[in-house]
C-alpha positions as CSV (number, residue, x, y, z in Angstrom):
1,M,-55.2,59.9,28.2
2,A,-51.9,60.0,26.6
3,H,-49.2,58.5,29.3
4,I,-45.3,60.1,28.1
5,D,-42.7,57.0,28.7
6,L,-40.0,59.6,30.7
7,T,-37.4,56.4,30.9
8,A,-37.3,56.2,27.7
9,F,-36.2,59.7,26.9
10,D,-32.9,61.0,25.2
11,R,-32.5,63.8,26.0
12,N,-29.4,64.5,23.5
13,A,-31.3,63.0,20.5
14,A,-34.2,64.8,21.5
15,S,-32.5,68.2,21.7
16,G,-30.3,67.6,18.8
17,A,-26.9,67.5,20.7
18,D,-25.8,64.4,19.0
19,Y,-25.7,65.9,15.8
20,L,-23.7,68.8,16.9
21,D,-20.0,67.9,15.9
22,G,-16.8,69.8,16.8
23,A,-16.9,71.8,13.4
24,L,-20.2,73.2,13.8
25,L,-19.2,74.1,17.3
26,M,-15.8,76.0,15.7
27,E,-18.0,77.4,13.3
28,L,-20.3,79.1,15.8
29,G,-17.2,80.1,17.9
30,L,-16.2,81.7,14.3
31,A,-19.3,83.7,13.4
32,A,-20.1,84.9,17.1
33,A,-16.0,86.2,17.2
34,L,-16.3,87.6,13.9
35,G,-20.3,89.4,14.1
36,R,-21.4,87.9,11.4
37,N,-24.9,87.7,12.8
38,G,-24.3,91.5,14.5
39,A,-22.1,92.2,16.9
40,A,-19.4,90.2,18.3
41,D,-20.0,88.4,21.4
42,L,-16.7,87.0,22.8
43,V,-17.7,85.6,25.4
44,A,-20.5,83.4,23.3
45,A,-17.1,82.8,21.0
46,H,-15.3,81.6,24.0
47,M,-18.0,79.0,25.0
48,Y,-17.9,78.0,21.5
49,F,-14.5,77.2,21.5
50,N,-14.5,75.8,24.5
51,L,-17.0,73.1,23.7
52,A,-15.5,72.1,20.3
53,A,-12.3,71.9,22.1
54,H,-13.8,69.4,25.4
55,K,-14.7,67.2,21.3
56,G,-11.4,67.2,19.9
57,V,-11.4,69.8,17.6
58,E,-7.8,70.7,16.4
59,G,-7.4,74.4,16.7
60,A,-9.7,75.1,19.2
61,A,-8.2,75.8,22.4
62,A,-5.9,78.1,21.0
63,Q,-9.3,80.2,19.2
64,R,-10.1,80.4,23.3
65,Q,-7.2,81.4,24.3
66,D,-6.7,84.0,21.5
67,V,-10.2,85.2,22.7
68,A,-9.8,85.1,26.0
69,S,-7.0,87.5,26.1
70,D,-10.0,90.4,25.6
71,L,-11.8,88.9,28.2
72,S,-12.3,90.3,31.4
73,K,-12.1,87.6,34.3
74,A,-15.9,87.9,35.0
75,E,-16.6,87.4,31.2
76,I,-14.3,84.4,30.9
77,A,-16.1,82.8,33.9
78,R,-19.9,83.4,32.2
79,A,-18.4,81.8,29.0
80,L,-17.1,78.5,31.6
81,R,-20.3,78.8,33.0
82,A,-22.3,78.6,29.9
83,A,-20.1,75.7,28.7
84,R,-20.7,73.6,31.6
85,A,-24.3,74.5,31.6
86,W,-25.0,73.1,27.8
87,L,-23.2,70.3,28.6
88,V,-25.8,69.1,31.5
89,L,-28.3,69.6,29.2
90,H,-26.6,68.3,26.1
């Protein structure tokens, strides 16, 4: 029977999060905000801009603030929870 050594498991490498840089997160935010893949998803855009800002991308915080002006408090809370969950997983 095979045995997997979970003590050597690197969640970031396994999930690909190490390869997801701030510029890509910014691009995902723009795509979500503009609806490039269908309808615009401002909650997802806020989450991606928040993550990009966390990685130090210039202009990401301003984009996040712009999107936030079109969201309700509940939607902003949902976006913030999603960003925190993403950071925990990655």
